[in-house]
C-alpha positions as CSV (number, residue, x, y, z in Angstrom):
1,M,109.0,-2.6,45.6
2,S,107.4,0.3,43.7
3,E,109.6,-0.4,40.7
4,R,108.3,-3.9,40.5
5,R,104.6,-2.8,40.6
6,Q,105.3,-0.2,37.9
7,F,106.9,-2.7,35.6
8,A,104.1,-5.3,36.1
9,S,101.4,-2.8,35.4
10,R,102.9,-1.8,32.0
11,P,101.3,-3.9,29.2
12,A,103.8,-5.8,27.0
13,R,103.8,-4.3,23.4
14,P,105.3,-6.9,21.1
15,S,106.8,-5.7,17.9
16,S,107.3,-8.9,16.1
17,A,105.6,-12.3,15.8
18,T,106.5,-15.7,14.4
19,I,104.3,-17.9,12.3
20,N,105.2,-21.6,12.3
21,I,103.7,-24.0,9.7
22,R,104.6,-27.5,10.8
23,N,104.6,-30.8,8.9
24,L,102.9,-29.6,5.8
25,R,102.7,-32.8,3.7
26,L,102.7,-32.4,0.0
27,R,103.5,-34.4,-3.2
28,T,105.7,-33.3,-6.0
29,F,108.2,-34.4,-8.7
30,I,111.6,-34.2,-7.0
31,G,114.8,-35.7,-8.1
32,F,116.8,-36.5,-11.3
33,N,116.7,-40.3,-11.3
34,P,114.4,-41.7,-14.0
35,E,111.8,-43.1,-11.5
36,E,111.8,-39.7,-9.6
37,K,110.9,-37.9,-12.8
38,T,107.8,-40.0,-13.5
39,K,106.4,-40.5,-10.0
40,K,105.4,-37.8,-7.4
41,Q,107.1,-38.2,-4.0
42,D,106.1,-37.0,-0.5
43,V,107.8,-34.0,0.9
44,V,107.3,-32.5,4.4
45,L,107.6,-28.8,4.9
46,N,108.4,-26.8,8.0
47,I,108.2,-23.0,7.7
48,E,109.1,-20.3,10.2
49,I,108.3,-16.7,9.4
50,H,109.3,-13.7,11.6
51,Y,107.5,-10.5,10.9
52,A,106.8,-7.1,12.3
53,I,103.4,-6.5,13.8
54,G,101.8,-3.2,14.4
55,D,99.2,-1.9,16.9
56,S,96.3,-2.8,14.5
57,V,97.0,-6.5,14.9
58,L,97.0,-6.2,18.7
59,Q,93.7,-4.4,18.4
60,D,92.3,-7.5,16.6
61,Q,92.2,-5.8,13.1
62,V,92.6,-8.4,10.4
63,D,93.8,-5.9,7.7
64,G,97.1,-5.5,9.6
65,A,97.9,-9.2,9.9
66,L,100.2,-11.3,7.7
67,N,97.9,-13.9,6.1
68,Y,99.5,-17.3,6.6
69,K,96.6,-19.0,4.8
70,T,97.5,-17.0,1.6
71,I,101.2,-17.9,1.9
72,T,100.4,-21.6,2.5
73,K,98.1,-21.7,-0.5
74,Q,100.9,-20.2,-2.7
75,V,103.4,-22.8,-1.3
76,I,101.0,-25.7,-1.9
77,S,100.3,-24.6,-5.5
78,H,104.0,-24.1,-6.3
79,V,105.2,-27.4,-4.8
80,E,102.4,-29.6,-6.1
81,H,102.5,-28.2,-9.7
82,G,106.3,-28.0,-9.9
83,R,109.1,-30.3,-11.0
84,F,112.4,-30.1,-9.3
85,L,115.7,-31.8,-9.9
86,L,117.3,-30.7,-6.6
87,L,116.0,-30.3,-3.1
88,E,117.9,-27.0,-2.9
89,K,115.8,-25.5,-5.7
90,L,112.6,-26.6,-4.1
91,V,113.5,-25.1,-0.7
92,A,114.8,-21.9,-2.3
93,D,111.5,-21.4,-4.2
94,V,109.4,-22.0,-1.1
95,L,111.7,-19.6,0.9
96,G,111.1,-17.0,-1.7
97,I,107.3,-17.3,-1.4
98,C,107.7,-17.1,2.4
99,S,109.8,-14.0,2.3
100,D,107.9,-12.0,-0.2
101,H,106.3,-9.4,2.1
102,P,107.8,-6.1,3.4
103,S,107.0,-6.8,7.1
104,I,109.0,-10.1,7.1
105,H,112.3,-9.8,9.0
106,S,113.5,-13.4,8.4
107,S,112.2,-16.8,7.4
108,S,113.4,-20.4,7.4
109,V,112.2,-23.3,5.4
110,T,113.1,-27.0,6.0
111,I,111.9,-29.6,3.5
112,D,112.2,-33.3,4.3
113,K,112.3,-35.9,1.5
114,P,111.2,-39.1,3.3
115,H,112.8,-42.4,2.3
116,A,115.5,-40.6,0.1
117,L,118.2,-42.8,1.7
118,R,117.9,-46.5,2.3
119,F,118.7,-46.4,6.1
120,A,117.4,-43.0,7.0
121,D,113.9,-41.7,7.8
122,S,114.4,-38.7,5.5
123,V,116.9,-36.2,4.1
124,S,116.2,-32.6,4.7
125,L,117.5,-29.2,3.7
126,T,117.1,-25.9,5.4
127,L,117.5,-22.4,3.9
128,T,117.1,-19.1,5.8
129,Y,116.4,-15.6,4.6
130,H,117.3,-12.4,6.6
131,A,116.0,-9.1,5.3
132,E,119.1,-7.1,6.3
133,S,121.4,-9.3,4.2
134,V,119.3,-9.1,1.0
135,G,121.5,-6.3,-0.5
136,T,124.6,-8.3,0.2
137,H,123.3,-11.3,-1.7
138,K,122.2,-9.3,-4.7
139,F,125.7,-7.7,-4.9
140,L,127.3,-11.1,-4.8
141,E,125.0,-12.4,-7.5
142,K,125.9,-9.5,-9.8
143,A,129.6,-9.9,-9.2
144,S,129.8,-13.6,-10.1
């Protein structure tokens, strides 16, 4: 019984957090068909960012927090001002923006292209970044 009280009285000290940005609806040039090159299309972004948090954030200090508004503004600007032939390129670019901070452990980006197929609601692609595997990817890129 005393072990249980001791555990319950210890405050939880989280070491990581997850930011989820859901259903961010933007418009961009996406595709390689002639009509896709001249008319912006809707895309729907879902972003998940896992990052390390320190004691300062738990003390309600803004300076130690990862600013999701700044990240979102960068994503919006890149997507809305860009032109992409492939969904893979668009997702990879957004993933790069969402992984560009030293406290980020991993991130995942899914982008849906509504009405891309005649009988489907949308087509989507997901790419994931893991900080611990970055060195491996760079090595593979140099070797190819």
